[in-house]
N, C-alpha and C positions, 0 to 999 in steps of 0.2 A: 861226424853228421848232428845236424840238429832237427830235432824231429818236434812237431807239433801235433797237437788232437785236437780238432775241432768237432764241436758238440752242440746237439742243439738245445740241451739243457743249462750248458753253463758256457763261460767265455772260454774261447783258445787259452790252450796252456803248453808247456811244453811237459814234452814225455821222455824216458831213456829206451826208445825205440821200439820194436815189435813184442819185448817182453815185458814192458811195463805194465804193473796191474790195474793201471789207470784205463788200458784200452779195454780188459776184461769187464770191469765197471760199466763201461760208456754204454747205455742203450743206445741203437743206431735213432737216427740216421747220424752217422760221424766219419770223418775222414782221417786219415794221417798221412802228413805229408811232410818234405825234408825243405824244409825253408833255405839251410844254405847252398841249395842245389843250384839258385839263382844267382847268385854272387862268385860259385864253381864257373858257371859257364859262362862268364863275361865279367870283364872288368868294371862294366858300369851296373853290376847288379846289386841290388838294393842292402844296404847295411841293416841288418836286422837288431847288430846291438842285444840289448839284455830286454826289450820291449817286447814281447809276445805278438806276432802278426793278427789283425783282424781277420773273420772270415771274408770279409771282401778283398783285403788283401791276399789271403789264401787263394781267392780265384782269380785276380789281378795281376797278382806277380807269376814270373814261370815258374813257381815252384813245383818239385817233383810229387806229383801223390803216389803214394806207397800201397795204400790198402783204405778200404771203405766198409761198412756197415750199414746194411738196409736196416729198416726197422723191424724188428722180430727176427732178423736173422744173424748170421756169423759174420765174422770178419773173412772178407774176401782180398786176396792179393791183386795188383793190378800189374798184370803185363808190361813188359819194357815197350812195346810197341803201343800200347795205348798211354803209357806213361808219357813217351817221347813225344807223342801227337799232340796231346795237353798241353805240354811244355812249348813247342813249337808256335803253337799260335797265339795271336796276339789278345790283348786283353778284351777289345772289344768282343772278336768271336767266342773265347770263352764265357764272356758275360753274356752273350746272346743265345749261346747254347745251355747255360744254366737256368736262364729265363723260360727255356721253350727246348727241351730235349729232344723235340721231333724240327727243329729249325734244320730247313735245309741250308745246302754251303752249292757255292759256285763250284765250277772247275777250278779258279783260280785262289779260292779260299781252300780247297781240298788241297791243292798243292801245297799251298803257305805251311798246312796243318799236317802233312807228312812229308816235310823237305822234298818238294818237287819231286814227288812220286808220281808213276805213272797213271795217266787216269784211266787206266784199267787194272790197275792194282789190285790184287786178291788178298783180302784181310777179313779179320774178324770184325775188326772195329769201324767198317764202314760198309753201307749198302748205298747202290746209286740206282737211279731211273732216269728215264725221260730223254728226251730230245731239244736243247740241250740237257746234255746231262745233269743232273744235279746228285748231291749225296747228303747223306742223315748218320749221325754217330750210330753204331751197333756195338755190341758186344760187352764186353766190360766198361769201355770208353763211357758208352752210353749209362750204364748202371753208376758208373763215379758222375757221371754230369746231371744225374736223376738224385743222387744223393746231397748233391752241393745244392741242387735246387731247393730239396725238401729243407735244408739247413737254410737256405735264405729265407724261404717263406715262412718259417718258424721266427728266425730272428726278425723278419719283420712285420709280426704279428706282437713281438715281446716291445716294439720300440713304440 
């Protein structure tokens, strides 16, 4: 598995996994992703070669998030369900949520993100309200989205 560390202070870089000393040194916000997970899931997955994916590629491609670090906090692992939901979303939905972690999803968008999960699914990663029902990310999924949003805003400030 190939791991990439996305940080606010520098360029994305390859790391040797969760025990790599670069993770301990990376002040938040930061995210650890498995970049070859997208290629493993489909024959048409991206070919990363030897180039480190950019932050935007880390958001747009269906790379599997493994952990995140909020500013001033310790690393948090991402549970399988939250990681699965992130990967199952399309790039437009991932981008929309990163831009606004409180964005709402329709039932159809929720079903895509949860692999056709029931609209009444009980999960720590989604909350719903209203009629017609709308969904918002919650739990570890929302925390991941929030950290990616911070990284994006900091990258925009540097540009």
